[in-house]
N, C-alpha and C positions, 0 to 999 in steps of 0.2 A: 595403575596410574591414578588411583584415588588417594588423595592427601589423607593422612589418619585423622586430621581435624574436621574432615568434611562429614556431614550427616546424611546418609543415603538410606531411604526407606527400603526395606525388604521387598515392598511391592513395586519397586521401580525396576525396569527392564534396561540394563546397560550392555550395549553391544561392544565388540571388541575395539581395542585401541582408543577408547574414550578417556579423556583427561578431566578430572575433577579437582579444582584447586582448593587451597586452604579455607576452611570455614564456610564452604558452601553448603547449602541445604538442598536436598533432592526429595520431593515428597512422593506420596504413594501414587499408582498409576501414571507414572511418568515413563516415556519410553525415549531413549536417546540413541541416535543411530551411529554407526561405526565412524571412528575417526574424529568425532566431534570434541572440541576443546572448550572446556568451561573453566574460567578464571576463578579467583579467590572471592569470597563474600557474595557469591551469586545465589538468588533464592529462586527455585523452580517449584511452584506449588503443585498440588495434584491435578491430574487431567490434562497433561500436557505431552504432545508428541513432537519430537525434535528429530529432524532428518540427519542423514550422514553428512560429515564434512563441514559442519557448522563451527562458528567461532563465537563464543559468548564471553564478553569481558566483564571485568569485576563490577559488582554493585548492580547488575542488572537484575530485574525482578519479573519473572514470567508466570502467568497463570494465577494471579490473584482474582478474587471474585470481582465482578464488574461494579463500576460505581453507578448503578442504576437502581432507583427506588423500587422498581417493580421486580427486581430479582428476588426470588423465593427460595433460594437454595438448591434449585434444580441442577442436576448434573450437566455440565457444558464443558467445553475444552478450547485449548489453543493448539493449533497445528502449524508447525513451521517446517518449510521444506528443506531440501538439501542446500548445502553450500551457502547458507545465510550468515552474514556478519551482523552481530548485535553488540553495539559499543556500550560505553560505561553509562550506567544509570537509566538505561532504556526500561520502560515498563509496558508490558503487554498484558491486558486483562482477558479473562475468558468471556465466551459468548453468552447470550441469554436465550431462554426458550423462544421468545417472540421474535428473535433475530436469527433463527436457525441453530443457535447452539454452538456455533464454532467462530473463532477468530482465527484468520488464516493469514500466514506470510508466506508468499511464494519463493521458489527457489532463487538462489543467487542474489537476493535482495540484500541491501546494505542500509541498515539503520543506524544512523550516527548518534552521538552522545545525547542523552536527555530526551529522546524521542519518546512520545507516548501514543500507544496504539490501544484505543478503547474497545469495548465489547462489540462483537459482531462485525468488525472491519474485515474487508477481503483486500488483501494486498497481492497483486500480481507478481510475476516473475521479473527478476532483474530491475526492481524498482530501488530508487535512491531517495531515502528520506534524510534530509540534512539536519544538523544540530537543533534541537528544541522544536522539531516539527510536533505539532499536537492534533492528533485526530480524535474527533468525537465519535460517538457511536455509529454503527451502521454505514460507515464510509467504504466506498469501493475505489480502489486505485488500479488502473489498468497496467499491462505489461509495459516495461521499459520507461515509465513515467518517472520524472524527477521533481521532487519538491524541495525548495530552498529552506534555509534556516529560519527560525522564528515565524513559521507559518502556522495559522490556525484554521482548521477546516471544520465547517459546520456539519452536524450530524446529518446522515442520509445523502450527503453530496457524493457525486461520482467524478473521478478524474480519469480522462480517457487515456488510451495507449499513447505512448511517446509524447504525452504532454509535458510541459515544463512550466511549474509555478515558481515565480521569482521569490526571493527572500522578503521576509516581514510582510507577507500578505494575508489578508483575512478573506477566505473563500466561503461564499454562502450560497452559490448555486453551482450547477454542474460545469466543469471545464471540458470542452470537447477534445477528442484526440487530436494529436498532431500539432497542437497550438501552443502559444506562450501566453500565460496570464499572470498578472502581478498587480499589486495595490491594495488599498484598503478604502473600500471594497474592491476586490480584484476585478479588472476588466482585460479584455484580450488585446494582444499586441502583435497579431499575426501569427503566421506558421512558425513552428520550431524548426527553422531550416537547417540550422547548424546540427541540431540532434538527428534529424532525419537523414542528412547527408552522411553522418557518422555511422548510422545504421544501414547505409547502403541503398537508400531509397533512390530510384532512377529518376532521371530528369522528367521523363514522361509522367511519373506518379507526382512528383513536385509540382509540375505546371497544372495537373488536374486538381490537386488539392488546393493550389493558389486560386484558381478560378472558383472552386467551391466556396472557399473561404469569403472571396469578396462578394459573391452573390448572396451568401447567407448572412453576412455581417455589415456589408458597406453599402448596400443598395436601398436600404430603408423599407425592405419588403417584410410582409408577414412570414412567419415560418412556412406556411403551406405555399404560399407564392413563391418563396425562395427555393423550396424543394423542387417544386414544379419546373422552375426556370433551370435548375441544376440538371434535371433529367434531360431537358431540351438542348442544353448547351455544352454540357461536359461529358467526356468520355466516362462511362459508368465503370471504372476500375474498381476491384474489391475494396481498395482504400477509400474511394469516394462513397461507395455503398455504406461502408462501416461508419463513416463520418456522419452520413444522413441518418442511418438507423440509431446511432447514439442520440441524436437530437430528437428524434421522434419518440424515443423511449424515456425521455426526461419527465420526471414528475415534479422536481423542485424548480424547474426553469433552468435556462442555460446562460451562463456568463456571456456578455456581449461586448 
């Protein structure tokens, strides 16, 4: 099921039931998992691993060298998990030696048209990146996060699990898990209650996260003061502990 006009390197490993459309180019040291469908005019450069069951639409470009002046031609790669959807004109660049050498997209993620994923980004599983999302280098996006259209995210920023970033936002600091952030520059707008309910979070967890959010961001406390108060007043569920640990680990600072 490889179109006769496609160019596939003999060094590529193509598993069963893979479709490759017209005029697509598959480079050396590329692995494509079972059942993946690649549309026409797709370019997959060397050193890319694509899991099974993925869908890659026309004019996507995956595995180009990073737009990083420090890149010296070292071997690095793009790794894409299973059942990932990559829409038209998406670009995903390889990693760099200083960033660990891998750009990763987690399983069942959905990258809408014109999304750009720069070098050394780590995207979790079941992440949605809407149209024209632009990720600078070294960004981490947690599992089940959603990023709206026309969003730009500064390098080294982290987006937490289950967070929602509203469209047309500029994100320059870390966005904690479970929250909504939006604006230029992005600020917090409370918990992502709709998303958390859709994912089956219990009322007990939602109540604990709401208390944690208020103490951290509404009481005018320092980070250390707020964390101490959370430990004293909130039931320390795993989700609350994850919320606090994310903030304690921040190097860029946290969106407030």
